[in-house]
N, C-alpha and C positions, 0 to 999 in steps of 0.2 A: 660257112654261115655261123650255123650253130655253135662252132667253137669260137667264132669271134664276137656273137650276143653273150656267150658264155663267159666269155675275158670282161667284157664290158659289165655285166650283172655282177662279176667279181670286183673290180674296179671302184664302181658306183657303190658294195657293200662295203670295201674299206674304205670308201671316201665317208660314209656315213656313219662306220666307226669310227675311223677319227674324229669325226665333227662330235662325236655324242664324248667322246674323250675328252676334246679341246672343252666342249660348254662344261662337262664333271671337273675339269681341271679347272678353270675359272669360277665355277661354282665353290668348288672347294678353296679356293686360293680368300676368296669374297667372305666364306665362313672362316676362313682364319683368321683373317684382318680382322674381321668383325668380334671374335674370341679375345684375339690380342688386345684390340681397341677398349672391349670389354674388361678386360684383368690390369689393363694401366688405368681406366679410369676408378676401378675399385682402389688399387693402389694407392693413385692419390688420394681417393677418397679416405681412407684409411688415416694416409700419412697427415691429411688435414684435418682429419679426428685428432688424432694424437697430437698433433702441434697446437691444436686448443686446448686439448687434456689437460697438457704440460704447460702453456699458458696459464690457466686458468689455477693450476695448482701452485705454482710459481705465484701468483697474486695473494693467494690464500696463504700461504707460508710466509710471505711479505708480511701481511696482515696480520697473523700470529706473531710472529715477531716483532714487529711495531707495539701491538697491544702489551706482550712482556716488556717491551722498552720502556713505555709509559705506565705501567704497574711498580716496573722497579722504580722509577724515577717518583712517582709518586709516593712511593712508600720511605724510600732514603732522602729524598729533600725535601718534598713537601709535608711529609709527616713530621720530618723531626722537629722542622721549624714548627709546626703547631703544636706540639709534645712538649717546644720552649716554650710558648705562648702561652699555654694551660697551667704550666710549672709557676711561670711568672704572676699569672691569674691568684693561683691558689695559695702564693706566700704573700702579698699584699699585706699589710697590716691594718688591715680595716675592721673597726667594730662594726654591730648590727646596727647602732644607731647611726652610721656614717650618711652622708647622703648619697653615695655612691655602691653603698655596699649592694644594694638589691642588682642595680647594671650590672655589678660585676660578678653574680652569681649568676645572671642570665646569660651571659655573655659567656662563662666559664659551662654551662648546663647546653649552650647552643653548642660550644667548639666542643665539647665531650660528643656529641650527635653527627658534627662534622667528621670527626676523626674514627666513629666508628664504622657511617659511614664510607669513609674512604678504604677504609678496612677492607670492608667489603668487597667494594669496586673492584681493586686493585686482587684481592683474591679472586676474583670472576674470571680476571682478565688475563691473570698470568698463568702461559701455558704448563709451567713446569708442576706450578701445582695439582692442574685440572689431571695429567696422568700418573701424579705419584699419591691423590686420594681414590680417585677413581671417577668413571662416571658418575655411578650411583649417589654415593657422597655429595659429590658438586652438586647435583642436584637436589638434594637434601636440604644443602646448608641456601641454596637460592630459596628454597619454599621456604625453608623458617624465616628469613630475612622476608620474604615477600608476607608473609601471616602475619608478623609483627604488625608491617604497616596498617592493616584492617582492610587494604583494597579490597581482599578476595578471598573469598572460601575457598579452602582448598583441599581435593582429597588424593591423595597418594597410597595406591595398592604395588607392591612389587609380589610378583609370583615366579617360582622356581630360586636356585640358588644361584647368585651373582658369581660371575665368570670372568677374567679380567681380559677387557678388550685390546685390539692393538693401537699404542699409541696416537697412532692419526686417527685411526675409526673412533677413539674416545673423545681425542678433543672435537673434531667434526660434527660427531653427535650431539656434542654440549653446546655448541655453537649453534646447529640447529633448535635445539631446545630451546635456549636463548632467544634463538629469532620470533619462535612461536609466542613466547610468554611476552615479551616487547609488544608483538603483534597486538595480544589480549587486552594486554594492559592501555597501550596507543589506541586502537578503533573500535573494539568488540562491545563495550560498556558490558561487560559479562560481570556477574557478581557472583559464579560460584563457576571452577576449573577442577578437570579430573584429570588425572596424572596416571598412567599405568606403563609399567613397565615387565617384561615378562622374557624371563629365561628359560622357561621350561619346556619352548617350542624345539624339536628338534632343527639342530642346524641353523637357526635361525632365532638373532635378536629384534625383538618389539616393541617398540615405545610409542605411546597413544596420548594424544591431548585434545582432550575435548572441553568447549566451553559453553556457557547457553548464552551468549552476546547475540548482538544484533545478524550477524552472517552477511555475507556478501556473494555476489555473484562473480563467482571464479574466471567465467571467462571473459567476461566485458573487464573484471581487474587485470587480466593478462594480457588483452588488447588495448587498453585505454592508452593515448599519447603523452599522458605526463610521464615527466621526468622520473618523476619518486614511485610510480604508480606501480606495483609487483614485484617490487626491489627485494622485499623479504621473501618471497614466493621464489622467486628465481635464484636467490643466493642459497635458500633450502634445497633448492632442486642442483643447483652444482655441487654443492657438500655431496650430496647422497650419490649423486652418478660418480664423482671421485672416489668412492667408497664403494661402489658396488651394491648400495642400499635402494632400495624404491620407496618414494615416496608418497603418499595419495591423499589428497585431500578432499571433504564432501564438505559442502557449506550452502545454505539456501539462504538468503533474506529473511532475518526475522527467526531463523531456526537453530542459529548459533555456529558452530565449524568444529568440525572433527579431522584430525590430520596424525596420519599413520606410518610410522619410518619401520620399516624391513628390511633388515640385514642379513646377508645369507651370511655363514659363518664356515670355515673349513676346520671341522672338530679333528 
């Protein structure tokens, strides 16, 4: 009888052990399944993110190509036509006492301004020019043009020795700067803007633009339902993301706006 009880105990222990092994196996399989599913979800998320990044990059590259084409057309076609008109006006045989003399002179002055402004526009749109002269010189050119309008007082400071950025980074940074200045002119009602470029920080390029305008509510701007609201901020954020830069925006209604772009470098 004791031997039979011992066999029963052994059988029970073996059954319990098998039960534990079965439960452990099921738990392990569930854990592995969840882990595999999590990995697949991560892979899908990365693929989706990469797809969105590539789509955005393609859209911006198409935009730059369009800018370049328009700039070339303005220079080659419209620019030449305006130059011919300017030459035609300059050779008109009119004396100062002629009734049309003043009108022709005024037209020539207006035409000169149109040609000059269009030249500036084509330079700012042409991608190849930006990569050739560099980010810093492109900014200087725009600020010189802006100061001549008298719309804003501009302070521009550069710290450190300039170094050449990769073409894509240089173009995207310049487009971000253009967006900042465009927003200031359109919305800020500022009278003064400070632009600072820093090349002296180890392994980092920094661009900072500050204005003394009316400012805005950042969260409200980002969440407004208007189709045109926040497009400038989103455009700058997208470009920053594609080149690995970080953009920080500080603004308070009535207290102006400050935007900083920090670009880590592999020197």
